N, C-alpha and C positions, 0 to 999 in steps of 0.2 A: 323417679320419673321426671320430676321437675327439672333436675340437672340435665337429663337427656333432651328434654324439650328445649331448654335454653341453648344447648349446643347445636341442636338441629336448626333453631332459628338463626343462630350466628352463621352457620354454613349457608343457609338459604339467603341471608343477606349478602354474603360474599359472592355467591353464584348468580343470584337473580338481580339484586340491586346493582351489582358491579360486574357486568359481563366481561370485563377485561382489566388488565393491569395498566394504570396510568403512569407512564414514565414521568416522574416528577422532574427529571433532568431537563425537560424541555420548557419549563415554566418556573415561576417564582410564586411565593406566598407572602401576603401582607397580613399580619396578625397584631393584635394589641388589646388593650383594656380601656374602656371609657369610664371616667370617674367625674365627680363634681369637684368644686374648688376645695372641699374639705378632705378629699381622698376617698369618699364613699363611692361604691360602684353604682353605675347607672344601667340597669337592665332594660332591654327593649329599645335601646337607642338605635336610630337608623344611621348606618355608616355607609358612605359612598366613596369608593376608590376610583379615581379618574385618571386615565392615561392622557397626559397633557399633549401628546403629539397627535392623537387620533380623536380625543374627546369621548372615547368609549368608556362607559361607566359600569362598575360592578357594585351591587348593593348587598349589604349584609346587615344583620340585626344582632345586637349584643345578647348574650345568654344571661341566665340568671346570675352568673358570676361576673357580668359586665364585660365578657370577652367576645371578640369577633374574630372571624377567620375568613380570608379571601384567597383561596388557592387557585392554581392553574391560570395565573396571569402571565401574559407575554412580558418578557423583560423590557424595560423602558423606564420612562420618567412618570411619576405618579404624584398626585395629591390625595390626601384623606380628609374628608369632612364628616362631622358627626353632629346629629341634632336629636333633641328629645323635648317632649312637652315641658314647658317651664324653664327651658335653658336656651341661651343664645347658640346659634349655629357656629361651630368652630371649624376652621379650614387650615390645614398645615401648608407650609411652603413645599415646593416640589422636592422630591428625593428620587434617587435611582434604585430601581429594583433589578437585581441581576439574576442570571439563570440559576435555578435550584437554590435560591436564597429564601430564607424565612425572615423577612424584615419586620421588626417590631416597631409599631408606631402607636404609642399611647396618646390618648386625647383627653384633655380636661375641659369640662364644660362649666361655663359661668351662668348664674341665674339671670334670666331675662327673657325677652320675647324671642321666638324662633326667627322672626324677621330680622333680628340683629345678627351680624356676622362678626366673628373675631378671628383675625389671622394670627396664627402662631407658627413658630418654627417646628419643623418635623422632628420627631423624637427618635427617628431611626438611628441606630448605633452601628458603628463599623464592626464591632464584634457581634457575630451572630449568636446571641444567647439562647435562641429557641431551637438550635440544632447542635447535635454532637458530632456532626460530620467533619472529617478532615479533608479539606479541599483546597484547590488553587483556581482562582477565577482569572480568565483572560478576558478583559473587558473589550467593548466595542472600540474604544479609543486605541487600545493596544493593537487590536486586529488591524485597524485602519492605518496607524501611524508607524508601527515598528517596521524597520526594513527587513524584508524576507527575501532571501535568495530564491528565485523561482516562484515567489508569491505562494509559498506552500505553508498553510496554517499549521501543519504538524510541527514545524520548527518552534512554534510558540509553546508546545508542551515542555520543551527543554528549559523554559524559564523557571518552572517549578522545581523544587528540590527533589532529588531522587529519580529524575527522568533522564534516561540515556538512550542513545541510538544503538541498536544491536544488529543492524543490517536487515537482511531478509529478502525473500524472493521478490516482494513487491518493489523494493528499491531497485533491483536489477531491471525489472520490467519497465520502470519509469525513470531510468537514469538518475537514481538517488532520491526521487520524489516519492515519499511515502514509505520510508524504511520502517521496520518494526521498532517499537519503543518498549523499553522495560521501565516500569515505575516501581520505585522502592525495592529493587532487586527481584521483582516478580517476573515471570515469564511473559512474553508478549501475548501468549494465548490467554492470559488472564485479563486482557483489556476488553471491555464491552463498549464499542463505539455506537452512539445513537445520534440520529439526526431528527430534530423536532420530536423527540420522544420515542422514536421507533428505531429498529435495528439498522445499523449502517456498517456492519462487519462482514468482510469477505471471509466466509467460513473456511475457505481453502487456504488463503494466504495470511489470515489472522491479522489483517490490517484494514484501515478504512476502505470501504468500497468506493464511495463517492468522495473525492477530494473537493469539497465545496469551494467555490471561488471566494477569495478574500473579501470581495465586495458584496457577497450575498450572506455573510456571516454577521449575525447580531453580536454574539459572544459565545464563549463556551467555558465549561468548567470541568476540571479533573478532580474526581472524588476518589481518594486512594485509601481511606481509612473507614472509620465507622460512619454509616449513613443509614437513613431511615428505611423502613420495610418496603416502601414503594419503589425502591431501586434494588436491582439484583442482577442475577445471571452470571456475573463475573466479579473478580476481586476489585478491579479498578473501573470506574465509570468515566468515560470521556463523552460529555454531553454537549452537543453542538446545536445551536438554535439559528435558524435562518432569519433573515431580516424581513420585516414587513413594511408596507407603505404607510405614509402618514398623511395628515391633512395638508402639509406643505409639499408641493412637488419638488423632488430632488433628482438630480441625475449627474452623471459624469462619463466622460470618454477617456480611456487611458491607452498608452502605448509605452512599453519599456523595451529598450534595445541595448544589447551587448554585442560587440563585434571585435574580432581579433585585430581589426585595423586600428582600434584605439589602444592596443596593448604595446608595451615596449618590446623590442626585439629580444629573442632569447640569447643567452650567452653561448656562443658556439664553441664546439670542440673540433679537433682535427678531423675526426670522423664525420662531423656535421658538414664541414667544408667538402670533404671527399664525396659525400653522398648527395650534395646539392640541396640540402634542406636548411642550411645554416641561416639563411635570411628570412625564413618563413615561420610564422607562428602556427601552432595547431589551430585548426578551423574552429571558430566560435561564432555562431549566428544564433542569437537568442532574442526572439521577438515575441512578446506577450502583449496582447491587445484585447480590448473589449469595451463594454459599456454596462452601466447599471442605471435604471430609471424606476422611480417609485413615486407614488402619490395617491390622491383620491381618484376614484372612478368618476369622471365628469364628462358628460356629453351635453354640449350646449343645447338648451331648449328641450332636452329630452330627459336627462337624469343628472341629479346632483348628489354624488356619493359622499360628500364631506360628512364626517362624523359617523359614517356607517360602512362605506365600501372603499377598499384600498387594494392596490396592486403593486407588485414589484417584478421587474424583468431584468435578467442579467445574462450576459454572454461573455465568455472568456475563451480566447484561442491562444495556443502555443505553436510556434514554429521554431524549433530549436535544433541546431546541429552543434553538439558539444563534442569537439574533437580531442584527439590526443596524438601522441607520437609513438608509433610502433618501432621498437628497437629489438631486433632478434637476429637469428642466424638462419639463412636459407642455404640449401645445398647448391654448390656450383653446378651450372647447367650440364657440364660435361659428364659428371658422374651419374646423372639421371638417365643418360643414354647408355651407360655401362662403361664409360671411359674413365679409368682411375689413374692413368699414366702420369698426370701432372698434379695429383692431389697431395697436399701437404697438411701438416697440423702444427698448432702453436703449443709448445710444452708449457704446462702449468708449473708453478713453483715446486709443487710436490714431485712432479715427474722430473724436473731438472735436478732436484736433490737426489732422487733415487738412482737416476741413470748417470749423474755427473755430467750433464750436458748444459749448453747455454740456452738462452731464451729464444734464439733465432729459429724461425720456422724450419721444419724438417720434413722430408718426404715420408709418406706412410711406410712403416717398416713391414717387411715380409712376415707372413704368418709363420710361427714356430720360433721366431727370434726372441731373445730376452726382452728387447725393447717392445715388441708386440705384446708380450705377456703383461708387462707393466701397464701398457696403454689399455688393454682389455679390462684389467682390474680397476682402472680409473674411469671406465666408461667411454674411452676413446675408440676410434676405429683403426684397424690395420689395413694393409693392402689385401684385398680379398683373395682367398684361396679357392681353387676349384674343388668342390666337395667330391666330385667323381674321381679325381686323380690325386688329390692332396698336393698339387703343384699350383704355382701361380698361373693365372690366365695369360696366354700369349700377349705380350705387349701390355699387360695389365688392363686388357679390354675384354669385357664379357660379350661374346658374339650375340647378335640380335636373336637368332633362333633359340638360344639358350634362355632368354628372358621370358620365362613362362609363368611367372607369378601373376595370378589374376588381379590381386589387389594392387600390385606394383604397376601392372598395365593400366588399370583405371586411374591410378594416382598420377602417373606421368602423362598419360594421354590427355587428361583433363586439367593439367596444370595446378596440382595441389600446392606447389611451392612457387612463389613468385621469384622472378629474376633478381638476384642481389643488386642493390644499388651501388655497392662497391665491389668491383669484379675481382675474381681470382684471389680471394682471401683464404688463409689457412683455416682448417677446421678449428673451432674453439675461439674464433675471432668474430665479433659481431659484424655482419656485412649488409644488413638491411635496415634502412632508416626511412620511414615514411610518415608524413602527417596524414591522419585519417579523421574522418568525421561521419557520423551516421545520424539520420534525422529522427526526431521525436515530434509527432504531430498530436495535438489535442484540441478538441472542441467540446465546450461545456455550456449548457444553457439551463437556467433556473427560472421558474415562474411561480409566483405566489399571489394568491388572492385571499383577502380577509373580509368577512361580512358580519356586521352587527345585526342580529335578528330581533333586537328589543327583548321582550319578555321570553322569547324562545332561545335566548342565549346568543352565542357567537360561534362562527365556523371559519376555518381557514383550510385552503388546499395548496399544497406545494408539489411541483413536479420538477425533477432534475434529470438531465440526460448528459452523459459524458462518453466520449470515444477517444481512445488512445491508440496510436500506432507508433511503434518504436523498433528500430533496428540497431543492434549492438554486437560487437565481436565477443565471442564467448568460447572458452575452452579449445581454441584453435588459433594457430598463427596464420591461417589461410583467410585472407580478406575477401576472397571471391566466393568460396563455398562454406566458410566457417562462421558466418555471422548468424545471430538469432533474430527472429521476427516475433514481436510481441503485439498482441491485439487484445484490447480490453474494451468492453462495452458495459456500462453501468446505467441503470435507470432506477430512480427512487421516487416514489410518490407517497404522500401522506394526506389524509383528511382528518380533521379534528373538530369536535363539537363540544362546547362547554355550555352548561345551562345551570341556572340557580333555581332551586325549589324553595320558595320562601326566602328568609334571610339567613338561614343557618345550614342549608343543604346545597351542595354543589356536586355535579356529576360531569366528568370529562371522558369522552370516548374518542379513541384514535384507531384508525385502520390504514394499513399501507402495504406496499409491496417493494421489494428490492431485487434487482437482477444484477448479478456479478459474474460476468463471463470473461475469462482471461486465458485463452489458449495461447500456446507459443510453439514455434517450430523453426525451420530454417529453409534455405534454398532447396528446391526439389531436385532430386537426382534424375538424370535423363534415362529414358528406356534403354538406350544403347549401353550406358554404363551398367545398368542392372543386368543386361545380357552378358556383358564382359565379365562381371563378377562371377557368374555361373554358380550362384548359390542355390542350394536345393532346400526344400522344406520351409521356405519363407511364406509369409502371408501373401495372398493375392488380392485382398480387399483392404484398402487403406482410406482413412479419412484425410482431410486437408491437413497439411503441415507435418504428416508422419513420415513421408518418404524423403528423409534427409540423406546427405552424402555420408559415406563411411568416414570415420576419423582414422588417420594413419600417423603413428608416432615412430620416429627413428632417432637413434642415439646421436647426440651432438647437434641436432637441428630442431627447429620449431616443428610442431605437428602440422599436418596438412589435412585438407578435406573438411568434412562437416564438423560442427561442434558436438562434443560428447554430451549426452543427456539433454538434448535440445528440445525434444517434443514433450509437451504436457497439455492434456485436455482438462479444462477446469470450467465448471459452471455451477452456480449456486443460487437458484431462485428462492426467495423467502417471502412468506406471507405472515403478517402479524396483525392482531387486533388487541386492543387494550382499553381498559376502562377503570376509572377510579371514582369513588363516591366518598365525599367528606361531609360530616355532620358535626355540629357543635352542641354539646349538652353540658351546661354549667362550666366546670373547669376541664372538661374532657373534650378533646377533638378526636373524633373517631374516624378512621379511614379504612375502607374496604376496597379490594380490587383483585383483579386477576389478569395475568398476561398469558396470551397463547401465541406461540410461534410454530410455524410449520415450514421447514426448509429441506431442500434437497442438496446433497453434495455429490456432484457428478465429476469423477476424476478418472483419468487414464494416464498413469505415470510410466507406462512401458514405452521404451524408445530404442534407439540404435538398432533398427530392424535390419540394417545392412552392415552392422558390426563396427566395433572399434578394434583396430589392429595395431599391434606393437611389434617393432623390429629392433633387436638389440645386438650390438657387436659381440657381446659375451655369450650369445646363444651357442656358439661353436664349442665353448668350454663345458656347457651344461647339457648338451644334447647328444653326446657321443654314445651313451648307453643304449644298446640295441639298434644302433644306426646300421642300415643295410648297405651303405656304399662301401666299395672296396677300400677306400681310404680310411673308413671309420669316422668320417666327418659328416655331420649334418648341420651345416652352417659355413659361413665364409670368413667370419671375423670382421665383417663390415656390415653395418645395419642397412645401408642403401643397397648393397649387393644382395643381402638376404631378401630384401623386399623384391628385387627384380627377379630372383630365382624362386621365391615363394616359401622361404624358411621363416615363418613368423614365430616370434617369441611368445606371443600371447594374443588371444582374441576374446572379445566379449560381445554380447548382444542379447537381444530378447529371444528366448526359445519358448515356443508355445507349450503349454502343459496339456494334460488330458482333458481338462475342463475349460480350456480357452475357447472363446466363441469362434465360429468359423466365418461370420459375416463381417467381422472387423478385426483390425490388428490390435494386439495387446489384450489386456483384461480390464476393460472399463468397469468402474464400480459406481453404482447408483445407490446412495444411502438416503433414506428418508427419516427425518427427525421430527418429533412432536415434543413441544415444550409447553407445559401447563403449570403456572405458578400463581396460585391465589395467595392473598395476604390479608391480614387484619391487624390494625395497630391502634393504640390509644396514646395520644399525647396528653398527659395529665399534668396540669399546672398545680402542683401541691400548694404553692403560695403565689401571691401576685408578684 
């Protein structure tokens, strides 16, 4: 019964005294031993840890083993002083405490009056001997001074060994900013991103939700191996700490500019000259600007917040157009009207060898010839044959009344393929060159306030809001209908309270919320085009961004229309509260805590509601079985002609199932997760 009672008391301590899990990744700890000049321990000594930038003090009392412990300290510069009856007061020189560090500062007292003070060098060592964690610290100096393309702090993760970029959906949505990271070969899903000790992971994209501004980051640490019980949830911890104000006002205004006008001209090719883009660089307009301001809260004649009240305000804006050059093949305008009379092709080396012909452009061969058979096997087009007669169309022109393919009608009518920049090129030759650029806009703001409450401890509150809007080409050669639109809205706020009970007990409570909303879609199809497609059985209720144009692919040319797989609905609100309780007894530092997270993952990945259509020149070879035409042909031997006549090689799209909702398109999924993680740990110093 005694053992059962002890276990019950332990559980009660975990749940009652520690109503949440305190993410140690947001703070640091100063620990050490106080001795006299002979090396004997000094129990009951008063130890004061002072933040030199804010003059905020934390007080602890040494245990019966002479040890003290000061957890949940904001990263910064500190001094440690110790005093006891019959000894002189001893003060160390300043030292730096980093995020998630257990800094050991031992103090030796000399006999004398307490009114006497001895200044000594701090005993903090670079090797963290009080923690077995394997980690990599990115200091404030590195964050501020290392050059970062795009001012993206995620690039600093790559400084540590074993961290590599593995792409990811987030990078696409932000033009490369915020790609997924693999640490020590682990999957990106194994990374737990925290901001000021609470969750900062977009559960849908498995990347950081809030990309905190470089000027608002105090520092961060990546823990990828063994770490203490007060961290968890994933294999790798990426702990980010926001910056707080100090007693000295500080501020800066910044603007970074990149522009293609500053770049050297590209080395042109013959096609570049012919297309008229030889002397133009791809568009690049990268402007990043903002400010950061921090200091004490001071209102003349009303309130002096030095040593107790501090603020920090930060804003960062992006206005980026990061362009490129589109190099592709577009159909010659004549064949989109059904006129193939002047269409030619450029033989490849393989075709030249097989047919024994030169590399000179040649007219499309008639269907049924040996040359046509070779071209069809190589994915090229032939001169279209009339499936109803098995003969060539008169003049190699498909009459307008015969062009009854609904998809082809919509594609041609709405200009899925842009006019070639080099006219009348043979099939197989690149004929479209264009410099393109799409905008990325971002606004982010962060506000933080810190308040020293004296005997009631200290509290801070941080609020961050970020909005991204990005447009980028994706899965389509059509720059009018085939780009994707990405919209992201993230908000994150955290409140934290730390209080000391006596000199040996410390409690930290944190509570916060994260919103990670990241839908994506494309340009909306017109009602007229929907009517022309004449599809049946489709949804009638759509949310924003779902009604994208169909994608149309044809042999030998870039696809046109909307981008495939463009729509995604994504929302992931998360609530979290956490608390940690630390107490020192002799050589034992006991920690209890529990972390509770509740988050929703709302996803709708169903898309392509108007289909993705494929047209292939080889369809005529593969589609003759069961064909009802008198010629026995169901296809023309030419992908563009097949599109105009409605002989599609393949089609895909979302088809509703028997359980699909009727009030919205697709199958939106709403998952609710509850995560409860109590812990208890004992740091036992077997020897001094």
